[in-house]
C-alpha positions as CSV (number, residue, x, y, z in Angstrom):
1,M,0.0,0.0,0.0
2,R,1.3,3.3,-1.1
3,K,2.3,5.6,1.7
4,I,0.4,9.2,1.1
5,V,3.0,12.0,0.9
6,S,2.7,15.5,2.0
7,A,3.7,17.9,-0.9
8,A,6.4,20.2,0.2
9,I,6.4,24.1,-1.2
10,A,10.0,25.2,-0.6
11,S,9.5,27.9,-2.5
12,A,6.7,29.5,-0.4
13,L,9.0,30.1,2.7
14,P,10.6,33.8,1.3
15,L,7.1,35.0,0.8
16,I,6.4,35.3,4.6
17,L,7.8,39.2,5.0
18,L,6.0,39.8,1.4
19,A,2.9,38.9,2.6
20,Q,2.5,40.7,5.3
21,K,0.5,44.0,5.9
22,P,0.5,46.7,8.3
23,E,-2.5,46.2,9.6
24,D,-1.6,42.6,10.3
25,N,0.3,44.0,13.7
26,T,-3.3,45.6,14.8
27,K,-4.6,43.9,17.6
28,S,-8.7,43.2,18.1
29,T,-10.5,44.4,21.1
30,G,-13.8,43.2,22.5
31,F,-13.5,39.8,21.8
32,P,-16.6,38.1,22.8
33,E,-17.2,35.4,25.8
34,F,-19.0,32.5,24.9
35,P,-21.8,31.1,27.2
36,Q,-21.4,27.6,28.6
37,I,-21.7,25.1,25.5
38,T,-23.2,22.0,26.4
39,N,-22.5,18.8,24.3
40,N,-25.5,17.0,22.8
41,I,-25.9,13.5,23.9
42,I,-24.4,11.6,20.9
43,P,-22.7,8.1,22.0
44,G,-19.1,7.5,20.3
45,A,-18.8,11.4,19.5
46,P,-15.9,13.3,21.0
47,L,-17.0,15.5,24.1
48,L,-15.9,18.9,23.0
49,D,-14.4,21.6,25.6
50,Q,-15.6,25.2,25.4
51,P,-13.7,27.2,22.5
52,M,-10.6,28.5,22.8
53,L,-9.1,31.3,20.7
54,I,-6.4,30.5,18.2
55,T,-3.7,33.2,17.8
56,G,-0.1,34.2,17.4
57,S,2.6,34.8,19.6
58,Q,3.4,38.1,17.5
59,Q,0.6,39.2,15.8
60,E,-3.3,37.8,15.8
61,I,-4.4,34.9,13.4
62,R,-7.2,36.3,11.2
63,T,-8.7,36.7,8.0
64,E,-9.6,39.9,6.4
65,K,-11.0,41.0,3.0
66,H,-14.8,39.9,3.1
67,G,-14.0,38.5,6.6
68,L,-15.0,34.4,5.5
69,A,-12.8,32.0,7.5
70,Y,-12.3,28.4,6.3
71,P,-9.6,26.6,8.6
72,A,-7.6,23.6,7.1
73,F,-4.7,21.8,8.4
74,Y,-1.9,20.3,6.6
75,D,2.1,19.8,6.5
76,W,2.8,22.4,4.3
77,N,6.6,22.5,4.7
78,H,7.3,18.9,5.3
79,D,8.8,19.2,8.4
80,G,6.4,16.7,10.0
81,K,4.3,19.0,12.0
82,T,0.5,19.9,10.6
83,D,0.3,23.5,10.0
84,L,-2.4,25.9,10.0
85,L,-4.3,27.2,6.5
86,L,-6.9,29.4,6.0
87,G,-8.9,30.3,3.4
88,E,-10.0,33.9,2.2
89,F,-13.2,35.5,0.6
90,E,-12.5,38.6,-1.9
91,T,-14.6,39.3,-5.0
92,G,-12.9,38.6,-8.0
93,E,-10.6,36.4,-10.2
94,K,-7.8,36.6,-7.9
95,G,-7.7,37.5,-4.1
96,S,-9.3,34.6,-2.6
97,Y,-5.9,33.0,-1.1
98,V,-4.9,30.5,1.2
99,K,-2.8,31.9,4.2
100,V,-0.1,29.5,5.7
101,Y,0.6,29.9,9.2
102,L,4.0,27.5,10.2
103,N,3.4,25.3,13.3
104,E,6.5,26.6,15.2
105,G,5.7,24.5,18.3
106,S,4.7,20.6,18.2
107,D,2.1,18.6,17.1
108,K,1.0,18.0,20.3
109,H,1.4,22.1,21.5
110,P,0.9,23.7,18.1
111,K,2.2,27.4,18.1
112,Y,2.0,29.8,15.6
113,S,4.1,33.4,15.7
114,G,0.7,34.8,13.5
115,K,3.3,35.3,10.4
116,Y,1.8,34.0,7.3
117,F,2.6,33.4,3.5
118,Y,0.3,32.6,0.9
119,A,0.1,29.5,-0.6
120,T,1.6,29.0,-3.9
121,D,2.1,26.0,-6.5
122,I,5.2,24.8,-8.0
123,K,5.3,27.5,-10.5
124,G,5.3,30.0,-7.7
125,D,1.6,31.6,-8.5
126,T,-0.6,32.4,-5.8
127,M,-3.4,29.7,-5.5
128,T,-6.8,31.2,-5.8
129,A,-10.3,30.4,-7.1
130,H,-12.5,32.8,-9.1
131,Q,-15.2,34.1,-6.4
132,W,-17.6,36.6,-7.7
133,C,-20.2,36.4,-4.8
134,C,-20.9,34.9,-1.2
135,I,-18.0,32.0,-0.6
136,G,-14.1,31.8,-0.2
137,I,-11.6,29.4,-1.1
138,H,-12.1,26.7,1.1
139,P,-9.5,24.3,1.4
140,R,-9.7,20.4,1.3
141,F,-7.0,18.0,1.4
142,V,-7.6,14.4,-0.1
143,D,-5.7,12.2,-2.6
144,L,-8.2,12.2,-5.1
145,D,-6.4,10.6,-7.9
146,N,-4.8,8.0,-5.7
147,D,-1.1,8.8,-6.7
148,G,-0.2,8.5,-3.1
149,Y,0.4,12.5,-2.9
150,V,-2.1,14.6,-1.2
151,D,-4.0,16.9,-3.5
152,M,-5.9,20.7,-2.6
153,L,-9.2,21.1,-3.6
154,S,-12.1,23.9,-3.4
155,G,-15.3,24.8,-4.7
156,Q,-16.7,28.2,-6.0
157,Y,-19.6,30.1,-6.4
158,N,-20.5,29.9,-10.0
159,P,-20.1,27.9,-12.5
160,G,-19.5,25.6,-9.4
161,L,-16.0,24.2,-10.7
162,I,-14.0,22.3,-8.7
163,N,-10.6,23.7,-8.3
164,W,-8.0,20.9,-8.2
165,W,-4.2,21.4,-7.3
166,R,-2.7,17.8,-7.8
167,G,0.1,17.2,-5.2
168,G,3.5,15.7,-6.3
169,K,6.7,15.4,-5.4
170,K,8.0,19.0,-5.6
171,G,4.8,20.4,-4.4
172,F,1.3,21.2,-5.8
173,E,0.7,21.7,-9.7
174,P,-1.0,24.4,-11.4
175,R,-4.8,24.3,-10.9
176,Q,-6.8,22.2,-13.1
177,F,-10.6,21.4,-12.7
178,V,-12.3,18.4,-11.9
179,D,-14.4,16.7,-14.6
180,Q,-18.2,16.6,-13.8
181,E,-21.2,15.1,-15.6
182,G,-23.3,17.9,-16.9
183,L,-20.6,20.4,-17.3
184,A,-20.9,22.6,-20.6
185,K,-17.9,22.9,-22.6
186,D,-18.1,26.3,-21.5
187,P,-19.3,26.6,-18.0
188,H,-21.1,29.5,-18.4
189,D,-23.6,27.8,-20.5
190,N,-24.9,26.5,-17.4
191,N,-26.8,29.3,-16.6
192,G,-30.1,28.8,-17.5
193,M,-33.6,27.7,-16.2
194,G,-33.7,24.1,-16.0
195,S,-36.6,21.9,-14.4
196,S,-34.9,21.7,-11.0
197,E,-31.6,22.4,-8.8
198,L,-30.9,18.9,-9.8
199,D,-30.9,19.5,-13.5
200,P,-27.3,20.6,-14.6
201,R,-28.7,23.3,-17.1
202,D,-30.0,25.0,-14.3
203,T,-28.0,27.8,-12.7
204,R,-29.2,26.8,-9.1
205,Y,-27.4,23.0,-10.0
206,W,-23.9,25.1,-9.9
207,N,-24.5,27.9,-7.7
208,Y,-22.5,28.1,-4.6
209,T,-21.1,25.0,-5.0
210,S,-19.2,24.1,-1.5
211,A,-17.1,21.2,-1.4
212,G,-16.6,18.5,0.7
213,F,-14.6,15.0,0.2
214,A,-15.4,11.3,1.4
215,D,-16.3,7.9,0.1
216,F,-20.3,7.6,0.4
217,N,-20.7,4.5,-1.3
218,G,-17.9,2.3,-0.1
219,D,-15.9,1.8,-3.8
220,G,-12.7,3.2,-2.4
221,L,-13.3,6.6,-4.4
222,A,-13.6,10.1,-2.9
223,D,-17.0,11.3,-3.7
224,L,-18.4,15.1,-3.8
225,F,-20.7,16.4,-1.3
226,V,-22.0,19.8,-2.1
227,G,-24.2,22.2,0.2
228,G,-24.9,25.9,-0.9
229,F,-28.1,27.6,-1.5
230,G,-30.6,24.8,-1.7
231,E,-30.4,20.9,-0.8
232,L,-28.0,19.0,0.6
233,K,-26.2,16.9,-2.4
234,V,-23.8,14.2,-3.1
235,A,-22.0,13.4,-6.5
236,L,-20.5,10.1,-6.7
237,N,-16.8,9.7,-8.4
238,I,-17.7,7.8,-11.5
239,G,-14.2,8.2,-12.8
240,T,-11.4,5.3,-12.1
241,K,-8.9,5.4,-9.6
242,H,-6.3,7.8,-11.1
243,A,-8.9,9.8,-13.1
244,P,-11.7,11.4,-11.2
245,K,-15.0,12.5,-12.6
246,F,-17.8,13.2,-10.5
247,G,-21.5,12.1,-11.7
248,L,-24.5,14.4,-11.4
249,R,-25.4,15.5,-8.0
250,K,-28.3,14.1,-6.0
251,F,-30.1,14.7,-2.6
252,L,-28.8,13.2,0.2
253,L,-31.5,11.7,2.1
254,G,-33.0,10.6,5.4
255,L,-34.6,7.6,6.2
256,D,-37.9,8.6,5.3
257,G,-36.7,9.4,1.9
258,L,-36.9,12.9,2.1
259,P,-33.7,15.4,1.4
260,L,-31.6,16.4,4.6
261,S,-33.2,19.0,6.8
262,V,-31.5,21.5,9.0
263,V,-34.8,23.2,9.9
264,K,-37.7,21.3,8.6
265,P,-40.2,23.0,6.1
266,G,-43.6,24.1,7.6
267,E,-47.2,22.5,6.3
268,K,-47.7,26.2,4.6
269,E,-44.4,26.1,2.9
270,I,-45.0,22.4,2.2
271,E,-48.5,23.1,0.4
272,K,-47.1,26.3,-1.4
273,A,-44.1,24.2,-2.8
274,K,-47.0,21.6,-4.0
275,R,-48.9,24.1,-5.7
276,N,-46.0,25.3,-7.7
277,Y,-44.9,21.4,-8.7
278,K,-41.8,22.0,-6.4
279,L,-40.1,20.4,-3.6
280,P,-40.2,22.9,-0.6
281,H,-36.7,23.9,1.0
282,Y,-36.0,20.9,2.8
283,S,-32.2,22.1,4.2
284,G,-34.2,25.1,5.7
285,V,-30.8,26.5,5.6
286,Y,-28.5,28.8,3.2
287,K,-24.7,29.1,2.4
288,S,-24.2,25.3,4.0
289,F,-21.0,23.3,4.0
290,I,-20.7,19.6,4.5
291,T,-17.9,18.1,6.4
292,P,-18.2,14.4,6.1
293,V,-16.7,12.5,8.7
294,D,-17.4,9.5,11.1
295,W,-17.8,11.8,14.0
296,D,-19.3,9.1,16.1
297,E,-16.6,6.6,15.1
298,D,-19.1,3.7,14.4
299,G,-17.4,2.8,11.1
300,V,-20.4,4.8,9.0
301,L,-20.0,7.9,7.5
302,D,-21.6,10.9,8.9
303,L,-22.3,14.5,8.4
304,L,-21.7,17.7,9.8
305,V,-23.2,20.8,8.7
306,T,-22.8,24.5,8.7
307,H,-24.7,27.2,7.3
308,L,-25.4,31.0,7.2
309,Y,-26.4,31.2,10.8
310,D,-28.2,34.4,10.3
311,R,-31.3,33.7,12.2
312,R,-33.3,32.4,14.9
313,E,-34.9,29.5,12.8
314,T,-31.2,28.4,12.1
315,K,-29.8,28.8,15.9
316,D,-27.8,25.6,15.8
317,P,-24.2,26.7,14.2
318,V,-23.3,23.0,13.5
319,V,-25.9,20.2,13.1
320,F,-25.0,16.5,13.2
321,F,-26.4,13.8,10.9
322,R,-25.8,10.4,12.1
323,G,-25.1,7.9,9.1
324,V,-26.8,4.7,8.7
325,Q,-26.4,1.8,6.7
326,T,-29.7,0.6,4.9
327,D,-31.0,-1.5,2.2
328,K,-31.0,1.4,-0.2
329,G,-27.5,2.5,0.7
330,L,-26.3,5.3,3.2
331,R,-28.9,7.4,4.7
332,F,-29.1,9.8,7.4
333,E,-31.1,10.2,10.7
334,D,-32.4,13.7,11.5
335,A,-30.2,16.5,12.8
336,K,-29.1,17.2,15.9
337,P,-27.1,20.0,17.1
338,L,-23.8,19.2,18.1
339,F,-24.1,21.2,21.2
340,T,-26.1,23.8,22.6
341,A,-25.8,27.1,25.1
342,A,-29.0,26.9,27.2
343,D,-29.2,30.2,28.7
344,A,-28.1,32.2,25.4
345,E,-29.8,33.7,22.6
346,K,-27.1,32.3,20.6
347,T,-24.7,29.9,20.8
348,F,-22.0,31.1,18.6
349,P,-21.3,34.8,18.2
350,G,-21.0,36.2,14.6
351,C,-22.0,34.3,11.6
352,Q,-21.3,31.7,8.9
353,P,-19.3,29.0,11.0
354,N,-16.9,27.2,9.0
355,I,-15.2,24.2,10.4
356,A,-12.2,21.7,10.1
357,V,-12.4,18.3,12.1
358,T,-8.8,17.4,13.1
359,D,-6.8,16.0,15.7
360,Y,-5.3,19.6,16.7
361,N,-3.7,18.3,19.8
362,H,-2.6,14.9,18.7
363,D,-4.2,13.2,21.5
364,G,-5.9,10.5,19.4
365,V,-9.4,12.2,19.7
366,P,-11.0,14.7,17.1
367,D,-11.2,18.1,17.5
368,L,-13.2,20.8,16.1
369,V,-11.9,24.1,14.7
370,I,-14.2,26.9,13.9
371,G,-13.7,30.0,11.6
372,L,-16.0,32.6,12.8
373,S,-16.9,36.1,10.8
374,L,-17.2,38.3,13.6
375,P,-18.5,42.0,13.0
376,T,-15.9,44.8,13.8
377,I,-16.3,48.4,13.5
378,N,-14.3,51.6,14.1
379,G,-11.1,49.4,12.9
380,F,-10.7,46.4,15.0
381,N,-13.1,46.7,17.7
382,I,-15.2,43.5,17.8
383,D,-18.9,44.8,18.3
384,S,-20.8,43.1,21.0
385,L,-24.3,44.0,19.7
386,V,-23.9,42.7,16.1
387,S,-21.8,39.9,17.3
388,W,-24.6,38.3,19.6
389,S,-27.8,39.4,17.6
390,Y,-28.8,37.5,14.4
391,L,-27.9,39.5,11.2
392,H,-31.7,39.1,9.9
393,D,-33.3,40.6,13.2
394,L,-31.2,43.6,12.3
395,K,-31.4,43.7,8.7
396,L,-27.9,43.7,8.1
397,E,-26.1,42.1,5.0
398,S,-24.1,39.1,5.3
399,P,-20.1,39.1,5.0
400,G,-19.4,40.2,1.4
401,K,-21.8,43.6,1.7
402,D,-20.2,45.2,4.8
403,A,-20.7,48.7,5.1
404,G,-17.1,49.3,6.0
405,R,-15.7,47.9,2.7
406,A,-17.9,50.6,0.8
407,I,-15.4,53.2,2.7
408,E,-12.4,51.6,0.7
409,W,-14.5,52.0,-2.3
410,A,-15.9,55.4,-1.9
411,G,-12.6,56.9,-0.6
412,S,-13.6,58.0,3.0
413,L,-16.3,57.3,5.5
414,E,-17.9,61.1,5.1
415,A,-18.1,60.2,1.2
416,V,-20.2,57.0,2.4
417,K,-21.9,59.1,4.8
418,K,-23.1,61.4,1.8
419,K,-24.5,58.9,-0.1
420,V,-26.4,57.1,2.7
421,D,-28.3,60.5,3.7
422,A,-29.0,61.1,0.0
423,D,-30.7,57.5,-0.7
424,P,-32.9,56.0,2.3
425,G,-32.3,52.6,0.3
426,M,-28.9,52.7,0.6
427,K,-29.2,53.8,4.2
428,G,-31.1,50.4,5.1
429,F,-29.2,48.3,3.1
430,Y,-26.0,49.3,5.1
431,L,-27.5,49.9,8.4
432,G,-30.5,48.0,8.5
433,K,-31.8,48.7,11.7
434,L,-29.2,50.4,13.2
435,N,-29.2,54.3,13.2
436,D,-25.7,54.6,14.5
437,Y,-23.5,55.8,11.6
438,K,-20.6,54.0,13.4
439,Y,-22.0,50.8,11.8
440,L,-20.8,52.2,8.5
441,T,-17.1,51.6,9.8
442,L,-18.6,47.4,9.8
443,R,-16.2,44.9,8.5
444,H,-16.8,41.2,9.2
445,R,-13.1,39.4,10.0
446,G,-12.6,35.9,10.4
447,Y,-11.5,34.6,13.8
448,F,-10.4,31.0,14.8
449,Y,-11.5,28.9,17.9
450,V,-10.4,25.2,18.5
451,M,-12.8,23.0,20.6
452,T,-10.8,20.2,21.9
453,G,-12.2,16.9,22.1
454,K,-12.1,14.2,25.0
455,K,-13.0,10.2,24.4
456,N,-16.6,9.5,24.9
457,P,-17.1,6.8,27.5
458,E,-20.0,5.5,25.7
459,R,-19.5,3.7,22.5
460,A,-21.8,4.0,19.4
461,I,-23.2,1.0,17.9
462,A,-23.3,1.2,14.0
463,R,-26.7,0.7,12.6
464,K,-26.7,-1.3,9.8
465,G,-29.3,-3.3,7.4
466,V,-32.1,-0.7,8.2
467,L,-35.1,-0.5,6.0
468,A,-35.5,2.7,4.3
469,A,-38.3,4.8,2.4
470,E,-38.1,5.0,-1.0
471,E,-36.8,8.4,-2.6
472,I,-39.4,11.1,-2.8
473,K,-40.1,12.1,-6.5
474,E,-39.5,15.5,-7.5
475,P,-43.0,17.2,-8.6
476,V,-43.2,17.3,-12.4
477,N,-44.8,20.4,-13.9
478,E,-46.8,18.9,-16.4
479,T,-50.2,18.7,-17.9
480,F,-51.1,15.7,-20.5
481,K,-53.7,14.5,-22.4
482,T,-54.1,11.3,-24.6
483,G,-56.0,10.4,-27.4
484,G,-56.3,7.7,-30.1
485,G,-55.7,4.2,-29.3
486,K,-58.6,2.4,-31.0
487,G,-56.9,2.3,-34.1
488,P,-53.5,2.2,-35.3
489,V,-52.4,5.8,-33.9
490,S,-52.4,7.0,-30.7
491,Y,-50.9,10.1,-29.0
492,E,-49.9,11.9,-25.8
493,A,-50.1,16.0,-25.6
494,K,-48.3,17.5,-22.8
495,T,-47.2,21.1,-22.0
496,V,-46.2,22.9,-18.3
497,A,-49.3,23.1,-15.6
498,L,-47.6,26.4,-14.6
499,I,-45.9,29.0,-16.3
500,Q,-44.2,32.1,-14.8
501,P,-43.4,35.4,-16.1
502,V,-40.3,35.1,-18.8
503,Q,-40.4,31.6,-18.4
504,E,-40.1,29.6,-21.8
505,A,-41.9,26.7,-22.2
506,K,-42.9,24.0,-24.6
507,I,-45.8,22.0,-26.1
508,E,-44.9,18.4,-27.2
509,V,-47.2,16.4,-29.3
510,N,-46.0,12.5,-29.5
511,L,-47.7,9.9,-32.1
512,H,-47.4,6.5,-32.2
513,F,-47.9,4.6,-35.0
514,K,-48.6,0.8,-34.6
515,E,-46.1,-1.4,-36.4
516,G,-46.7,-1.4,-40.4
517,W,-49.0,1.8,-40.2
518,Y,-47.3,5.0,-41.3
519,G,-48.9,8.9,-41.9
520,Y,-47.9,11.4,-44.4
521,A,-45.5,14.3,-43.8
522,D,-46.6,17.8,-44.8
523,T,-44.8,18.2,-48.1
524,E,-46.3,19.6,-51.4
525,G,-45.7,16.4,-52.9
526,N,-47.6,14.4,-50.7
527,I,-50.5,17.3,-50.8
528,A,-50.5,17.6,-54.3
529,A,-51.0,13.6,-54.9
530,G,-54.1,14.2,-52.5
531,W,-52.7,12.5,-49.2
532,I,-53.9,14.4,-46.0
533,P,-50.7,15.3,-44.1
534,T,-49.8,14.8,-40.5
535,K,-49.8,18.1,-38.7
536,V,-50.0,19.6,-35.7
537,E,-51.0,23.1,-35.3
538,Y,-51.3,25.7,-32.0
539,T,-53.6,28.4,-31.1
540,L,-52.3,30.6,-28.0
541,P,-54.7,32.6,-25.9
542,K,-54.1,36.4,-26.0
543,G,-51.3,37.6,-24.4
544,F,-49.2,34.6,-25.2
545,E,-46.7,34.1,-28.2
546,L,-44.9,31.4,-30.1
547,I,-40.9,31.0,-29.8
548,G,-39.7,30.3,-33.0
549,D,-40.6,27.7,-35.6
550,P,-42.4,24.5,-35.0
551,I,-40.2,21.7,-34.4
552,I,-41.3,18.4,-37.1
553,P,-40.1,15.3,-36.4
554,P,-38.1,13.6,-39.3
555,S,-39.5,12.0,-42.1
556,H,-38.4,9.4,-44.6
557,P,-39.5,8.5,-48.1
558,K,-42.0,5.5,-49.1
559,G,-41.8,5.3,-52.7
560,A,-43.0,8.8,-54.2
561,T,-44.2,9.9,-50.9
562,E,-42.6,11.0,-47.4
563,V,-44.3,9.3,-44.4
564,F,-43.8,9.0,-40.5
565,N,-44.1,5.8,-38.6
566,G,-42.6,4.2,-35.5
567,D,-43.6,4.8,-31.7
568,D,-41.7,8.3,-31.4
569,V,-43.1,11.0,-33.9
570,K,-42.9,13.9,-31.8
571,F,-44.0,17.5,-32.6
572,M,-42.7,20.7,-30.6
573,Q,-43.1,24.1,-30.0
574,K,-42.1,26.5,-28.0
575,F,-44.0,29.4,-26.2
576,R,-44.1,32.3,-23.4
577,V,-46.1,34.8,-21.8
578,A,-45.6,38.0,-24.4
579,F,-44.0,40.9,-23.3
580,S,-46.2,43.8,-22.5
581,S,-45.7,46.3,-25.1
582,N,-48.6,48.8,-23.7
583,G,-47.0,48.7,-19.9
584,K,-50.3,46.4,-19.1
585,S,-49.2,43.1,-17.5
586,L,-51.4,39.9,-18.5
587,P,-53.4,39.5,-15.3
588,Y,-52.5,35.9,-13.6
589,G,-54.9,33.2,-14.0
590,E,-55.7,30.0,-16.0
591,Y,-55.5,30.1,-19.9
592,V,-56.5,27.6,-22.6
593,I,-54.0,26.5,-25.4
594,G,-55.8,25.1,-28.2
595,V,-54.1,22.0,-30.2
596,M,-55.3,20.3,-33.3
597,I,-53.7,17.4,-34.2
598,Q,-54.5,15.9,-38.0
599,Y,-53.1,12.8,-39.7
600,Q,-54.3,10.2,-42.2
601,T,-52.9,6.5,-41.8
602,C,-52.5,3.5,-43.8
603,N,-50.6,0.3,-44.4
604,E,-49.7,-1.6,-47.0
605,E,-53.4,-2.8,-47.7
606,M,-55.4,0.1,-46.6
607,C,-55.9,3.6,-45.8
608,L,-58.1,4.7,-43.0
609,P,-60.3,8.1,-43.0
610,P,-58.4,11.3,-41.7
611,V,-58.5,12.1,-38.4
612,T,-58.9,15.5,-36.7
613,E,-58.8,15.8,-33.3
614,K,-58.8,19.1,-31.0
615,I,-57.7,19.2,-27.4
616,D,-57.4,22.1,-24.7
617,M,-54.2,22.3,-22.7
618,K,-55.0,24.5,-19.4
619,V,-51.9,26.3,-18.0
620,N,-51.9,28.5,-15.1
621,Y,-49.9,31.6,-15.4
622,R,-48.9,33.1,-12.2
623,S,-45.6,34.0,-10.3
624,F,-43.8,31.3,-8.4
């Protein structure tokens, strides 16, 4: 068995001084005091101590820019000691870098000076991932291609690429991207509107691809775990041992066959989703990350999930999904908070906790390292009010849209004040419910805490062979009608049951000819010969419009004629609600699309009389 080797980057060490900035020497004030945190009862799981700040002997350990904080651990300089790495978030093709803090202590007693450098590849280029919204580079270390060297990977916001720096003897190679099923040759072509967030043609499929890696199905290959804006998902590695490729993303499921819920949807949300031919938002959280790990050490993979943590409804910053082996593969029990704080409004201060599971002090028990985005004002003063409030309650924006960064772009605090005074909407955007202009200096910054683990005296017994429910089917936004069937021709017509503004939809009519029978194509020659052509015509209600020409199925010659035959003769026409030219919008309601189907069918012995059928397809028009 090949030993996995850490990739050393010798060229990075001289960059320590180059990476430092004057503000790195400024110390933060007002660090929050955590409430007493109580471990939830999870047999086999580490018993976590209270959070302790990780800092340096010479300067603080923190992230700047947009203030998101992604911890990771890896022996960067190949000296046998595990170092601390912090992913950052900055908007743009560059700027989301990885800070490397070398461990100047030991594995049992890690120490850092606070001096750092940015991670580079073997060509000396700073390792970065293009982030234009909401998510930073989040380094994950795994030997993805099973070559004996650890690789570094990260997801990104859109178009959802998996950035891959392959490890090697000399260090990390320049970035490439892991192949993914459904990814267009030009990834930006995936930014359309598909049928659901499981449809790779849909921008929701790719947006906010936060990445975690573990073997989901026990085949020895690392699979992709994706959080983000919607449901919690997994994409199996359908490649080979040395050439990874991630398949289509699927929902991670509970024993009940439903997508996993951090916060379960209510009855009203379920009913509304049903009316709109959609699934409700089962995860109940946004900007989520999945850390797949056997947390309770029962031999079955579990999940730890974090999220934006910006509102009371999502009050648990880290939740645990216990893995269960079932007759339908790996499923998960309902979510449990990893810990609680009984006498506090919030368990953690700030927002967007990001975690790393590691043996921080090398005592043989997993520990939890947490990156927290804490709000600072007037420079580096951590604000208690905002720290211990939920951003949603204060109507404040999440990291990436802080008022304090607007000062950089506007040039001064006074310039921002003038804009805010002139525009009430901007005042609400930057200050929310806060009226004090000191909050125009608000900046989120990333700080890091460790919760060391102690061994749990109670062992977990794996649940295996459990019977699980069938996976819930996604609702289909479709209405259809069938006809014919008494003779040699039958058909089905289908279109959307619900259409919304600007949505493109289509009507499909599929004719089925029994073996030996055929219909005539709509050609000049057939019409001149007196044959009744097979055709479909559409009558749209006022306010609707056709898009492009109808799509006609291919015909083939039969003697001097052109005919259709077979079980799949499909006619299709795209349509939409027309854009208003007079400023009056089409009222929401039910509308009827008329469909006329005409054909005459023959076999080698006879022809049957022509058939013309008219059907009405009802479509509801409203906003989702």
